[in-house]
KOLMAR-925594 format. One record per residue: residue in one letter; chain; x negated, y, z of N, C-alpha, C in turn. Coordinates in Angstrom, 3 decimals, always signed. Layout:
BEGIN
["a","A",[X,Y,Z],[X,Y,Z],[X,Y,Z]]
...
***
This chain:
BEGIN
["m","A",[-11.417,+14.046,+0.743],[-11.261,+12.872,+1.588],[-9.802,+12.743,+2.013]]
["a","A",[-9.282,+11.532,+1.989],[-7.890,+11.276,+2.346],[-7.676,+11.462,+3.842]]
["e","A",[-6.463,+11.893,+4.187],[-6.107,+12.048,+5.592],[-6.073,+10.691,+6.279]]
["s","A",[-6.169,+10.726,+7.586],[-6.142,+9.510,+8.388],[-4.761,+8.862,+8.334]]
["i","A",[-4.758,+7.528,+8.327],[-3.514,+6.780,+8.401],[-3.574,+5.871,+9.620]]
["s","A",[-2.414,+5.551,+10.163],[-2.381,+4.686,+11.343],[-1.806,+3.324,+10.972]]
["h","A",[-1.948,+2.383,+11.892],[-1.466,+1.015,+11.708],[-1.960,+0.409,+10.388]]
["p","A",[-3.264,+0.532,+10.086],[-3.749,+0.013,+8.808],[-3.734,-1.507,+8.751]]
["m","A",[-3.529,-2.009,+7.553],[-3.623,-3.439,+7.279],[-4.350,-3.580,+5.959]]
["a","A",[-5.259,-4.551,+5.880],[-6.068,-4.705,+4.679],[-5.851,-6.072,+4.043]]
["f","A",[-6.078,-6.105,+2.737],[-5.996,-7.327,+1.956],[-7.070,-7.244,+0.882]]
["e","A",[-7.851,-8.305,+0.728],[-8.905,-8.298,-0.282],[-8.531,-9.229,-1.429]]
["h","A",[-8.761,-8.760,-2.648],[-8.478,-9.563,-3.834],[-9.442,-9.184,-4.940]]
["n","A",[-10.126,-10.166,-5.499],[-11.059,-9.963,-6.605],[-12.071,-8.846,-6.338]]
["g","A",[-12.596,-8.799,-5.126],[-13.622,-7.819,-4.792],[-13.123,-6.443,-4.432]]
["l","A",[-11.813,-6.221,-4.439],[-11.262,-4.928,-4.032],[-10.558,-5.074,-2.688]]
["l","A",[-10.749,-4.089,-1.841],[-10.056,-4.025,-0.564],[-8.856,-3.112,-0.737]]
["y","A",[-7.672,-3.629,-0.456],[-6.441,-2.845,-0.486],[-6.077,-2.533,+0.951]]
["l","A",[-5.892,-1.270,+1.263],[-5.549,-0.848,+2.619],[-4.215,-0.133,+2.576]]
["i","A",[-3.319,-0.556,+3.446],[-2.020,+0.084,+3.553],[-1.903,+0.651,+4.954]]
["g","A",[-1.330,+1.833,+5.091],[-1.188,+2.428,+6.404],[-0.107,+3.489,+6.438]]
["y","A",[+0.210,+3.913,+7.644],[+1.337,+4.810,+7.912],[+0.859,+6.234,+8.189]]
["r","A",[+1.590,+7.214,+7.651],[+1.377,+8.617,+7.984],[+2.642,+9.402,+7.653]]
["g","A",[+3.112,+10.163,+8.602],[+4.206,+11.098,+8.372],[+5.481,+10.503,+7.805]]
["g","A",[+5.872,+9.331,+8.272],[+7.130,+8.743,+7.844],[+7.062,+7.888,+6.601]]
["a","A",[+5.841,+7.563,+6.142],[+5.714,+6.787,+4.910],[+4.489,+5.877,+4.950]]
["q","A",[+4.457,+4.927,+4.029],[+3.322,+4.021,+3.876],[+2.509,+4.441,+2.652]]
["y","A",[+1.183,+4.376,+2.778],[+0.285,+4.761,+1.690],[-0.707,+3.642,+1.407]]
["l","A",[-1.107,+3.518,+0.152],[-2.053,+2.502,-0.286],[-3.352,+3.157,-0.741]]
["r","A",[-4.479,+2.548,-0.344],[-5.803,+2.933,-0.829],[-6.506,+1.686,-1.336]]
["r","A",[-7.492,+1.875,-2.239],[-8.273,+0.759,-2.783],[-9.756,+1.090,-2.660]]
["s","A",[-10.534,+0.096,-2.301],[-11.972,+0.306,-2.131],[-12.766,-0.831,-2.773]]
["p","A",[-13.852,-0.477,-3.486],[-14.702,-1.517,-4.069],[-15.815,-1.966,-3.130]]
["d","A",[-15.966,-1.275,-1.994],[-17.106,-1.531,-1.109],[-16.715,-1.629,+0.361]]
["g","A",[-15.599,-2.288,+0.621],[-15.185,-2.528,+1.999],[-14.748,-1.306,+2.774]]
["g","A",[-14.344,-0.252,+2.098],[-13.836,+0.946,+2.767],[-14.845,+2.064,+2.926]]
["h","A",[-16.049,+1.901,+2.402],[-17.042,+2.983,+2.464],[-16.672,+4.116,+1.514]]
["s","A",[-16.030,+3.773,+0.410],[-15.532,+4.773,-0.525],[-14.207,+4.283,-1.084]]
["w","A",[-13.439,+5.213,-1.652],[-12.106,+4.874,-2.155],[-12.023,+5.142,-3.646]]
["l","A",[-11.384,+4.217,-4.366],[-11.173,+4.400,-5.800],[-10.143,+5.491,-6.029]]
["v","A",[-10.286,+6.177,-7.149],[-9.383,+7.264,-7.498],[-8.323,+6.741,-8.466]]
["f","A",[-7.075,+7.115,-8.206],[-5.984,+6.773,-9.109],[-5.977,+7.743,-10.291]]
["s","A",[-5.131,+7.510,-11.278],[-5.118,+8.321,-12.498],[-4.809,+9.797,-12.245]]
["d","A",[-4.139,+10.109,-11.138],[-3.824,+11.508,-10.823],[-4.928,+12.186,-10.006]]
["g","A",[-6.053,+11.489,-9.794],[-7.176,+12.066,-9.064],[-7.114,+11.866,-7.560]]
["e","A",[-6.052,+11.279,-7.059],[-5.892,+11.045,-5.625],[-6.478,+9.690,-5.229]]
["t","A",[-6.824,+9.552,-3.957],[-7.375,+8.296,-3.469],[-6.337,+7.415,-2.786]]
["e","A",[-5.087,+7.869,-2.729],[-4.031,+7.044,-2.161],[-2.723,+7.311,-2.869]]
["k","A",[-1.835,+6.314,-2.769],[-0.515,+6.410,-3.391],[+0.566,+6.159,-2.362]]
["l","A",[+1.623,+6.953,-2.433],[+2.804,+6.745,-1.612],[+3.485,+5.473,-2.080]]
["v","A",[+3.759,+4.575,-1.139],[+4.415,+3.315,-1.482],[+5.897,+3.404,-1.190]]
["g","A",[+6.265,+3.723,+0.046],[+7.669,+3.755,+0.385],[+7.959,+4.647,+1.565]]
["t","A",[+9.110,+5.272,+1.529],[+9.562,+6.129,+2.607],[+11.083,+6.037,+2.671]]
["p","A",[+11.737,+6.127,+3.792],[+11.121,+6.246,+5.117],[+10.538,+4.918,+5.582]]
["s","A",[+9.730,+5.017,+6.616],[+9.097,+3.830,+7.163],[+8.980,+3.975,+8.665]]
["d","A",[+9.081,+2.847,+9.368],[+8.880,+2.857,+10.810],[+7.418,+3.133,+11.127]]
["a","A",[+7.178,+3.896,+12.170],[+5.807,+4.229,+12.566],[+5.143,+3.123,+13.369]]
["d","A",[+5.932,+2.315,+14.065],[+5.342,+1.358,+14.993],[+5.124,-0.024,+14.400]]
["r","A",[+5.452,-0.228,+13.143],[+5.213,-1.519,+12.492],[+4.510,-1.271,+11.169]]
["v","A",[+3.612,-2.155,+10.811],[+2.811,-1.964,+9.611],[+3.402,-2.739,+8.433]]
["a","A",[+3.155,-2.252,+7.237],[+3.556,-2.960,+6.029],[+2.571,-4.085,+5.759]]
["f","A",[+2.884,-4.936,+4.813],[+1.955,-5.988,+4.426],[+1.681,-5.879,+2.935]]
["v","A",[+0.562,-6.439,+2.536],[+0.164,-6.393,+1.135],[-0.134,-7.808,+0.674]]
["k","A",[+0.245,-8.140,-0.533],[-0.176,-9.423,-1.093],[-0.186,-9.320,-2.612]]
["m","A",[-1.001,-10.158,-3.208],[-1.041,-10.247,-4.658],[-0.306,-11.521,-5.042]]
["e","A",[+0.469,-11.449,-6.089],[+1.174,-12.623,-6.596],[+0.542,-13.051,-7.917]]
["t","A",[+0.535,-14.303,-8.167],[+0.093,-14.899,-9.425],[-1.172,-14.259,-9.976]]
["q","A",[-2.251,-14.420,-9.245],[-3.566,-13.936,-9.657],[-3.600,-12.436,-9.905]]
["g","A",[-2.892,-11.677,-9.099],[-2.986,-10.227,-9.176],[-2.054,-9.558,-10.151]]
["c","A",[-1.071,-10.281,-10.677],[-0.154,-9.658,-11.628],[+0.770,-8.632,-10.973]]
["r","A",[+1.130,-8.886,-9.716],[+1.998,-7.938,-9.007],[+1.428,-7.673,-7.624]]
["l","A",[+1.481,-6.426,-7.217],[+1.121,-6.035,-5.859],[+2.436,-5.818,-5.127]]
["v","A",[+2.619,-6.519,-4.007],[+3.878,-6.494,-3.270],[+3.631,-5.956,-1.869]]
["v","A",[+4.452,-4.991,-1.449],[+4.317,-4.382,-0.131],[+5.678,-4.374,+0.547]]
["g","A",[+5.717,-4.879,+1.776],[+6.934,-4.833,+2.567],[+6.861,-3.645,+3.510]]
["v","A",[+7.783,-2.712,+3.370],[+7.801,-1.498,+4.183],[+8.886,-1.624,+5.238]]
["p","A",[+8.483,-1.665,+6.520],[+9.476,-1.789,+7.585],[+10.323,-0.525,+7.701]]
["n","A",[+11.624,-0.714,+7.657],[+12.582,+0.380,+7.732],[+13.782,-0.165,+8.503]]
["y","A",[+13.660,-0.198,+9.836],[+14.619,-0.857,+10.715],[+16.050,-0.512,+10.344]]
["p","A",[+16.914,-1.487,+10.218],[+16.781,-2.901,+10.549],[+16.372,-3.761,+9.343]]
["h","A",[+15.828,-3.162,+8.310],[+15.478,-3.879,+7.088],[+13.978,-3.825,+6.824]]
["i","A",[+13.571,-4.582,+5.821],[+12.248,-4.439,+5.223],[+12.491,-4.170,+3.748]]
["d","A",[+11.982,-3.031,+3.265],[+12.095,-2.680,+1.858],[+10.881,-3.252,+1.135]]
["v","A",[+11.119,-4.006,+0.082],[+10.042,-4.647,-0.658],[+9.783,-3.838,-1.935]]
["y","A",[+8.573,-3.270,-2.014],[+8.164,-2.489,-3.177],[+7.173,-3.299,-3.998]]
["v","A",[+7.212,-3.107,-5.321],[+6.345,-3.847,-6.232],[+5.650,-2.863,-7.171]]
["s","A",[+4.370,-3.146,-7.425],[+3.601,-2.406,-8.420],[+3.013,-3.406,-9.405]]
["v","A",[+3.143,-3.122,-10.685],[+2.557,-3.986,-11.711],[+1.326,-3.340,-12.345]]
["d","A",[+0.899,-2.181,-11.806],[-0.263,-1.482,-12.357],[-1.285,-1.128,-11.269]]
["d","A",[-1.507,-2.076,-10.352],[-2.517,-1.964,-9.302],[-2.304,-0.768,-8.374]]
["g","A",[-1.043,-0.448,-8.112],[-0.725,+0.577,-7.138],[-0.474,+1.966,-7.696]]
["e","A",[-0.595,+2.159,-8.994],[-0.350,+3.477,-9.598],[+1.109,+3.908,-9.416]]
["h","A",[+2.041,+2.980,-9.634],[+3.471,+3.275,-9.546],[+4.147,+2.175,-8.738]]
["w","A",[+5.181,+2.571,-7.986],[+5.890,+1.631,-7.124],[+7.376,+1.678,-7.413]]
["e","A",[+8.017,+0.511,-7.322],[+9.458,+0.413,-7.513],[+10.046,-0.422,-6.390]]
["l","A",[+11.168,+0.045,-5.844],[+11.876,-0.719,-4.819],[+12.450,-1.961,-5.488]]
["d","A",[+12.036,-3.123,-4.996],[+12.458,-4.397,-5.567],[+13.668,-4.966,-4.836]]
["s","A",[+13.632,-4.916,-3.509],[+14.732,-5.470,-2.742],[+14.670,-4.965,-1.297]]
["r","A",[+15.742,-5.217,-0.587],[+15.841,-4.883,+0.827],[+16.287,-6.127,+1.544]]
["v","A",[+15.501,-6.574,+2.534],[+15.844,-7.780,+3.277],[+16.032,-7.469,+4.741]]
***
């Protein structure tokens, strides 16, 4: 079972619940097919993926799907900026796209 995360934010797309939350200086992503009762496993056997670090503890990241789910975009608050990470494989791998 995955460790607890704080400041969770959820986004639903095509029947999957994407949950992003903070723990230990970073943001993590989880996916659920049943509203959070269970979590899907990534290719490495884990139920969550590190999205971005460092991250502010008191502000939550956001999740959105672009163009019918082609890209998963997460904004990671890192005062005084927001780091924008992108995944093109449903959260398996993340790349820093920009800093705003």
